[in-house]
N, C-alpha and C positions, 0 to 999 in steps of 0.2 A: 546447505546452502542457503535455504529456505528454513528459519526455526519457526514451532510453535510456539506460542505466547498463550497464558493463562494468568488470572489476577493475582498470583503470585507472584509474578516475575514483568508483566505488563510493563510497569511504572520508571521501576529500577534501570530495566533491558533500555525502553525508550533513552529517559533521562544522561545515561552512562555512555549511549552510541557519542560514536567521534563522528559518525556522518548521519545523514537524512536519514528515516527509515522508512519503509512504505509495506505497509499492513493490508493485507487481504482479511477482508472479515468473509465465513463462508459455513455454510454446512453441510455436512457429507451429504445428507438427502436430497438436496438441490442440484437437480441436472446441470444447472450454469456453470456452477462453482465445480462440479466434476469436469464440465469442460473446458474448463479454467486453469485446469492445474498445468498442462505443458507450455499454453500461454505465458501464463506466471513464472515457469522454470524458465522458460527462455529468456523472458526480460530479466528476472534475476541474475540468470548466468551472463547477461550482456552488460548489466550494470553493477556490477560486484566490488568493482572497483573504486564505485563512488557513492553507493547507497547500498541499506540491510533489506535484506527481506525478511518479512514474517508474516504467521497466518493465525487468526484467532477464532476456535472454532465457535459459532455465534449460537448455539446452543449447548453447548457444554459452558459457554462462560455468558449468560443472558445479560446479565446486571454491566458486563463487562461491556460487550457489544454496543447494547442499545441505544449510548448516546451517539457513535460514526455510525448509525445504519444508513443511509440513504436508499428508505423506502425497505428496506430490504436486502438480502444478499445474489451474489456476491454484491460487495460494498471495497472500494479500496482506499485507504487513506495514506497522506504520507503526511507525515510528523516529523519536526525538526524541536531534538531532546522528548517531553512527553509533549507539546505542544499540537495540536491540527493544524498542519501547515496548506496544505490541499486535498479537498474531495477529490479522485476524479473519478470525474460525474459518468453516469450509467448514461451508455451510446443513447440517442434519438433512434437514430439505423443499428439495435443493435445485433450482434451475431448470433446465430440462431443456436450456434451451441455453447457460446463461453461465454453470450455477452457482450464483452471486449474482447474484442481484434488482437493480435499483438502491437499491429501499424496504429492503431489509437493509444494503447498504454505508452508505447514507443515515441509517439508525439506531445501527451502529456509531460513524460520523465524529462524528453529532452528539454520544455516548455522549463520546465520546474527546475533544471541544475541551471539550465543561462540565468535565470531569475537570479535563485540560488547564490549563486558565481558573482553577480553584480551588484547583489546587496552585502554580500560577504566581503568583497574588496574594496566599494564603498567604502564598507564601515569601521575597517583597516585603516584605507587612508585617510579618512579623517581625523 
């Protein structure tokens, strides 16, 4: 369900996606990144029909990750094609286990999907 991307498939995967893509930039050594695994998997399962979910190891893919990191890992970005559409900001009051809580991600993704639908439908109707 959540696929790993690297510099050889990142751009083409996002460009060719029929749905917006949520990309988690992480590091295996980061305890918040490890804590985020079940949260991200749960959100990916919930939104699988409307969004594609990916992850990028920011240590293995440092050059790829650097432009997208919000001060470090974990960072979650939503892309439309290969264009960053939304940075899901790191919470002001982070969850101590994962940084991002499930509710926090759920609210961001729901808001994004509503906005995306309005824009997409507006373009079709113009």
